[in-house]
MARLUMPA-372858 format. One line per 4 residues: number of its first residue (from 1); their letters; for each residue x, y, z of C-alpha. Coordinates in steps of 0.02 Angstrom, whole numbers, plus 32768, in hexadecimal, padded with zeros to 4 digits. Each point is the difference from the previous one (the first is absolute). Layout:
! MARLUMPA-372858
NUM> A> X:Y:Z | ...
This chain:
! MARLUMPA-372858
1> MKQV> 82BC:7C3F:7D7E | 7FE6:80AA:8043 | 804C:802A:80A1 | 7F8F:804E:8085
5> AVLG> 8023:8069:8090 | 7F5B:8009:807A | 8009:8092:8078 | 7F84:7FEC:8092
9> ATGS> 7FEB:7F49:7FDA | 7FAD:7FD2:80A4 | 7F73:8081:7FE3 | 7F6A:7FF9:7F93
13> IGDS> 8056:8036:7F58 | 8086:7F82:8025 | 7F77:7F77:801B | 7FA9:802A:7F59
17> TLAV> 80A9:8008:7FA2 | 8046:7F55:8045 | 7F52:7FB6:7FD8 | 801E:8032:7F4D
21> IRCH> 80B2:7FBF:7FFB | 7FC9:7F52:8043 | 7F90:7FED:7F6A | 809A:8031:7F87
25> RDLF> 809C:7FB8:804D | 803F:7FD3:7F4B | 7FFD:80CD:7FE6 | 803E:8039:80A0
29> TVHT> 8082:7FF1:8087 | 7FF0:805A:80A4 | 80AD:804C:8011 | 7FE4:807D:8098
33> ISAH> 7F7E:8010:8083 | 7FEF:8085:807A | 7FA4:8002:80AA | 7FEB:8069:80A2
37> RNSD> 7FC3:7FA3:80A0 | 7FB0:7F60:7FC3 | 808C:7F8D:801A | 7FA0:7F67:7FF4
41> KALA> 7FB8:801E:7F59 | 80A3:8039:7FB7 | 804D:7F65:803F | 7F75:7F9C:7FA7
45> LIDE> 8014:8058:7F5C | 80C2:7FEA:800B | 7FDB:7F41:800E | 7F82:7FFE:7F73
49> FSPQ> 8057:8078:7F85 | 80B2:7FFD:8027 | 8039:80B3:7FD9 | 80B2:802F:7FEC
53> HVVI> 7FE4:809A:8071 | 7F79:802D:808D | 8009:80AB:804B | 7FB6:8024:80B5
57> TDKT> 7FE4:80B5:8040 | 7FDA:7FD4:80AF | 809F:7FE1:8060 | 7FB3:7F73:8079
61> TYDK> 7FA8:7FA6:7F70 | 80A4:8005:7F9C | 8067:7FB1:8081 | 7F75:7F78:8010
65> VRAS> 8000:7FDE:7F47 | 80BA:7FFD:7FE9 | 8012:7F89:8098 | 7F83:7F84:7FAE
69> CTDK> 8057:8009:7F50 | 80AD:7FC9:802B | 7FEF:7F5C:7FA4 | 7FA8:8064:7F68
73> TVKC> 804B:8047:7F6A | 7F95:8096:800F | 8067:80A5:802B | 7FAA:8063:8086
77> HYGA> 801C:80C2:8016 | 7FBB:8088:806B | 7FC3:80A9:7FFA | 7FAE:8081:7F7E
81> NALN> 80B1:801E:7FB4 | 8014:7F42:7FD3 | 7F51:8002:7FB4 | 802D:808D:7F94
85> EAVQ> 809F:7FA3:7FC6 | 7FA3:7F5F:7FE7 | 7F83:8049:7F7F | 809B:8036:7F8F
89> EPEI> 8044:7F56:7FEE | 801B:7FE9:7F44 | 7FB2:7F5B:8002 | 7F51:8041:8036
93> DLVV> 7F8F:8019:7F6C | 7F63:8034:8061 | 7FE5:805D:80AA | 7F5A:7FE6:8057
97> AGIV> 7FEF:809E:806F | 7F84:7FBA:8088 | 8043:8056:809A | 7F74:8076:804D
101> GNAG> 8027:80B0:8027 | 8091:8078:8006 | 806B:7F6B:801F | 7FF2:7FD1:7F53
105> MASV> 8031:809B:7FAD | 80C2:7FE9:8003 | 8000:7F51:7FBB | 7F87:804C:7F78
109> MAAV> 8078:8083:7FD6 | 808C:7F85:7FFC | 7FB0:7F9D:7F83 | 7FD5:808A:7F84
113> RAGK> 80B8:803A:801B | 8033:7F4D:7FC6 | 7F89:800D:7F5E | 7FA4:7F62:804A
117> TLLL> 7F55:7FCC:7FC9 | 7F96:8036:8094 | 7F5C:7FB6:8028 | 7FC4:8086:806F
121> ANKE> 7F83:7FDF:8098 | 804F:8084:8072 | 7F8B:8094:8002 | 8064:8085:805D
125> SIVT> 8094:7FFF:7F83 | 7F87:8052:7F7D | 7F89:8055:8067 | 8093:8060:8056
129> AGAL> 8099:7FE2:7F9B | 7FB3:7FFD:7F55 | 8068:809F:7FCD | 809B:7F93:802D
133> VMPL> 7FCF:7F58:7FC1 | 7FC4:8030:7F57 | 8079:8063:7FB8 | 8089:7F8F:8045
137> AEKT> 7FA4:7F61:7FA2 | 800C:807C:7F6E | 80BE:800F:8010 | 8030:7F4E:8027
141> GAKI> 7F82:7FA4:7F8D | 7FB2:7FA7:8091 | 7F52:7FB0:7FCF | 7F71:8020:807F
145> IPLD> 7F6D:7F8E:8004 | 7F78:802A:807D | 7FB7:7F81:806B | 7F71:805B:8054
149> SEHN> 7F67:7FBE:7FB1 | 7FBD:80AA:7FB9 | 80A0:8036:7FBA | 802C:7F57:7FB2
153> AIYQ> 7F56:7FF9:7FBB | 8023:80AC:7FA6 | 80B3:7FBA:7FD0 | 7FA8:7F67:7FAC
157> CLPD> 7F84:806F:7F9B | 808C:8067:7FBD | 8067:7FD9:7F5E | 8068:7F6B:8012
161> NYRV> 80A5:8072:7FD9 | 7FC9:806D:8088 | 8080:803D:8083 | 7FD1:802D:80AA
165> GQKP> 8030:80B9:801B | 7FD2:8033:7F49 | 7F60:805E:7FD6 | 7F8C:7F7C:7FB6
169> PSVA> 7FD0:801D:7F4B | 7F50:802E:7FC5 | 7FC3:7FF8:80B2 | 7F72:8081:803B
173> HLTL> 8005:7FD1:80B4 | 8014:7F77:8086 | 7F74:7FC1:8069 | 8039:7FB0:80A1
177> TASG> 7F6F:7F93:804B | 7FDE:7FFB:80C7 | 7F97:7F8E:8060 | 7FC1:808F:805B
181> GPFW> 8027:7FAD:80A9 | 7F70:7FED:8079 | 7FB4:80AE:7FF7 | 7FF9:8032:7F4A
185> NTPL> 7F45:8007:8009 | 7FF1:803F:80B4 | 7FB7:80A6:801A | 8088:808F:802E
189> ADFE> 7F9C:8029:8090 | 801A:7F51:8052 | 80C7:8013:7FEF | 801B:8044:809F
193> QITP> 7FB8:7F6D:805C | 8075:7F7F:7FA1 | 8059:7F94:807E | 80AB:7FB0:7FD8
197> AQAV> 7FA7:7F56:8001 | 7F8F:8031:7F83 | 8095:804F:7F91 | 806D:7F5F:8005
201> AHPQ> 7F69:7F99:7FC6 | 8015:7FFE:7F49 | 7F72:7FBB:7FA8 | 8062:7F8C:7F8D
205> WDMG> 80B7:7FE6:804D | 8055:7FD5:80A4 | 8087:807F:7FF9 | 807A:8052:8087
209> AKIS> 7FA7:808E:806D | 8064:8093:7FB5 | 7FE1:7FCA:7F43 | 7F49:7FE4:8029
213> VDSA> 7FF2:80A7:8042 | 8052:8052:7F6E | 7F89:7F92:7F94 | 7F6D:8054:806E
217> TLMN> 8044:80BA:7FE9 | 8035:7FD8:7F41 | 80A8:8045:8039 | 8043:7F57:7FAF
221> KGLE> 7FBB:8035:7F5A | 8045:80AC:801E | 80B2:7FB9:8015 | 7FD7:7F9E:7F65
225> VIEA> 7FE6:808F:7FA0 | 80A6:804D:8036 | 804F:7F58:7FC3 | 7FAF:8009:7F50
229> HWLF> 8038:80AF:7FE4 | 80B2:7FC5:800D | 7FF1:7F50:7FBD | 7FAA:8033:7F61
233> NMPV> 8034:80BC:7FF5 | 7F54:8040:7FFE | 7FB9:80A5:803B | 7F8E:7FF2:809A
237> TDIR> 7F78:803F:7FA2 | 8008:7F6A:7F93 | 7FF5:7F7F:808D | 7F54:7FDE:8041
241> VAIH> 7FB1:7F90:8085 | 7F5E:7F97:7FE6 | 7FA7:7FA3:8091 | 7FF8:7F50:7FC3
245> PQSI> 7FAB:7F93:8096 | 8010:7F59:7FB0 | 80C1:8013:7FE4 | 800B:7F9E:7F65
249> IHSM> 8042:8087:7F91 | 80A2:8033:8051 | 8016:8099:7F8C | 7FEC:8046:7F57
253> VNYK> 805E:8061:7F74 | 7F93:807F:7F9D | 8042:801E:7F4B | 7FE5:8095:7FA7
257> DGSI> 7FA3:7FA3:7F7A | 7F6D:7FE4:8089 | 803C:7F47:8014 | 801A:7FD1:80BC
261> LAQL> 8069:7F65:8027 | 7FE7:7FA9:80A9 | 805D:7F78:8063 | 7F8D:7F82:804C
265> GTPD> 801B:7F75:807D | 7FEE:7FB8:80AC | 8049:806C:8089 | 80A5:7F9A:801D
269> MQIP> 80AC:8042:7FFB | 8045:7F74:7FA8 | 7FB2:8032:7F62 | 8068:80A2:7FF0
273> ISHG> 8097:7FAF:804A | 7FF4:7F79:7F76 | 7FF8:808E:7F7D | 809C:804B:8049
277> LGLG> 805F:7F6B:800D | 7FCD:7FD0:7F4C | 8045:80A6:7FC5 | 7F58:800D:7FA8
281> QRLS> 7FEB:7F4B:7FDE | 7F62:7FA6:804B | 8037:7F84:8080 | 7F94:7F9C:8059
285> NKAA> 7FDE:7FFC:80C2 | 7F85:7FC5:8084 | 7F94:809E:7FF1 | 7F47:7FD8:7FF1
289> LLDI> 7FCB:801A:7F48 | 7F77:8077:7FEB | 7F5D:7FC4:7FC1 | 7FAD:8098:7FAF
293> TTVG> 7F5A:7FB1:7FFC | 7FEE:7FF9:80BD | 803C:80B8:801E | 7F52:8047:7FDC
297> ELQF> 7FF1:80BD:8002 | 80A0:806F:7FF6 | 7FD8:80A8:804B | 8073:80B0:7FF4
301> YPAD> 7FE7:8098:805E | 805A:80A3:800F | 806C:8012:809A | 7FB0:808B:806B
305> DKKF> 8091:8079:8033 | 7F90:8056:8080 | 7FF2:7F54:805B | 80B2:7FCF:7FD9
309> PNLN> 8070:8099:800B | 80A4:7F9F:800C | 7FEB:7FE5:7F41 | 800A:80B9:7FD7
313> LARQ> 808B:8000:8085 | 806D:7F8F:7F9A | 7FDC:806C:7F5D | 8033:8099:8064
317> AIEM> 809F:7FAE:8032 | 8032:7FD0:7F56 | 7FDE:80B8:7FC4 | 8065:8042:8097
321> GGTS> 808E:7F91:7FD4 | 80A5:7FDB:8059 | 7FEF:7FB0:80A3 | 7F3D:801D:8002
325> PAVL> 7FD2:7F53:7FEB | 8072:7FBF:807E | 7FB4:8074:8082 | 7F5A:7FCD:7FD1
329> NAAN> 8030:7F41:8007 | 804D:8019:80B4 | 7F78:8065:8048 | 7F81:7F84:7FCB
333> EVAV> 805B:7F73:8059 | 8001:8060:80A3 | 7F4C:802E:7FE4 | 7FBE:7F53:7FDB
337> AAFL> 8062:7FC1:8098 | 7FAB:8080:8071 | 7F51:7FD5:7FB8 | 8023:7F4F:8022
341> NDGI> 802A:801C:80B7 | 7F5A:8069:8013 | 8068:80A3:8003 | 7FA4:8066:7F7B
345> PFTK> 7F5F:7FDF:7FA3 | 7FF9:7FAC:7F4B | 7FE8:80B0:7FAF | 8094:8058:8053
349> ISDI> 807E:7F86:7F99 | 7FF3:8069:7F62 | 7FF8:80A7:806E | 809D:7FD8:8045
353> NDRM> 8052:7FC3:7F68 | 7FBF:80A9:7FAA | 804C:8067:808E | 80A4:7FAC:7FF2
357> LNSI> 8009:8009:7F40 | 7FE6:80B6:800B | 8067:802D:8091 | 80AF:7FBA:7FC8
361> HVEE> 807B:8061:7F8B | 8015:7F94:7F63 | 80B0:7FCC:7FD0 | 8053:7FB7:7F69
365> IESV> 801A:7F3E:801B | 80BC:7FE1:8002 | 8018:7F5D:8055 | 7FB4:7F62:804E
369> SQLI> 804E:802F:80A2 | 7FB1:80B9:8000 | 7F4A:7FB0:7FDC | 8022:7F85:8099
373> ELDQ> 8038:8098:806F | 7F65:8064:7FCA | 7F97:7F60:8017 | 8036:8007:80BC
377> LIRQ> 7FE5:80B8:8011 | 7F4C:7FF7:7FB7 | 7FCC:7F6F:806E | 803F:8064:809A
381> QTTE> 7FAA:809C:7FCF | 7F60:7FAC:7FD1 | 7FFB:7FA6:809A | 801C:80A5:8064
385> LIHR> 7F6B:8056:7F93 | 7F8B:7F6C:8035 | 8029:801B:80BA | 7FDB:80BE:7FF0
389> LQ> 7F58:7FD1:7FA7 | 7FD4:7F8C:808B
């Protein structure tokens, strides 16, 4: 029985993780869960899985959960420090990092510091803190398994003994596939008139507003290029992006002998999570099986850097190094929020990202606290820049 800590248990990654665990209660025990404000869902998960520990990071929610658990065996803990301590429990075999945003970075570092097997879905810990996380994992022996569908697809296409953070053998380059969002075939001349309602209307998925806009600008793919650089120790010149509107192939590994290995499947997070929980073994889940005979045509197109300049900004951030990816990530979040509030046009998102990326002094990354302070500073300065442009 593997003991699992599910961080962000009430979110979408938590939902998919626990769905897989329900299929394999003979293989996994939920040791620890964490939640933020969703007390009702946290209490329901406590009743269902009987974890030893629950960590709540919102004080009001913690008080409610603790008061409701007086007759249960679960131990309730409050705050980020408690979360960092919880993931280091020696009984825990697998840590699923499903907390969104900077709030998840410290617990990722704590799990890596403890040498855990980390199933990683928190983007920020690699996009902004890859220079901290990857050397620490090498030092402690922590095993990182990426859960993002694109990076997990690459991981599945690499040799069985491959360890994340190493340069993969015999690989010419990696190809990240992108749905392209709603505007991949829209003329650039029409971009100025794109509205928030159009940008959040993804042709295939119902996602949150921010991630939908990132898909529309291809910033999501730019951030994934940064992640791939750190996770697979590949130079930016060897990480390519292809528009694949059907979203059946989730990414590809192009080998030096001309072979291409690709991972195909329905777009369901249970598939990469099953692979992660199974440590490479194939575990069944509730995801729909892909019937390749019904797919029809699979299309691939080069990503247009002129229409989607955020891709090149991400590559530039890698080459600049240091805190540059953190600057780009923070600026983009503010710019997207301004667009969604009708404060700037669609085309200004990448323009603001460019200005911020190239106006800030690049520093070496030293700590998570440094990155969190920088994130706040960049958000403030980006907001001021937007006000000046209005």
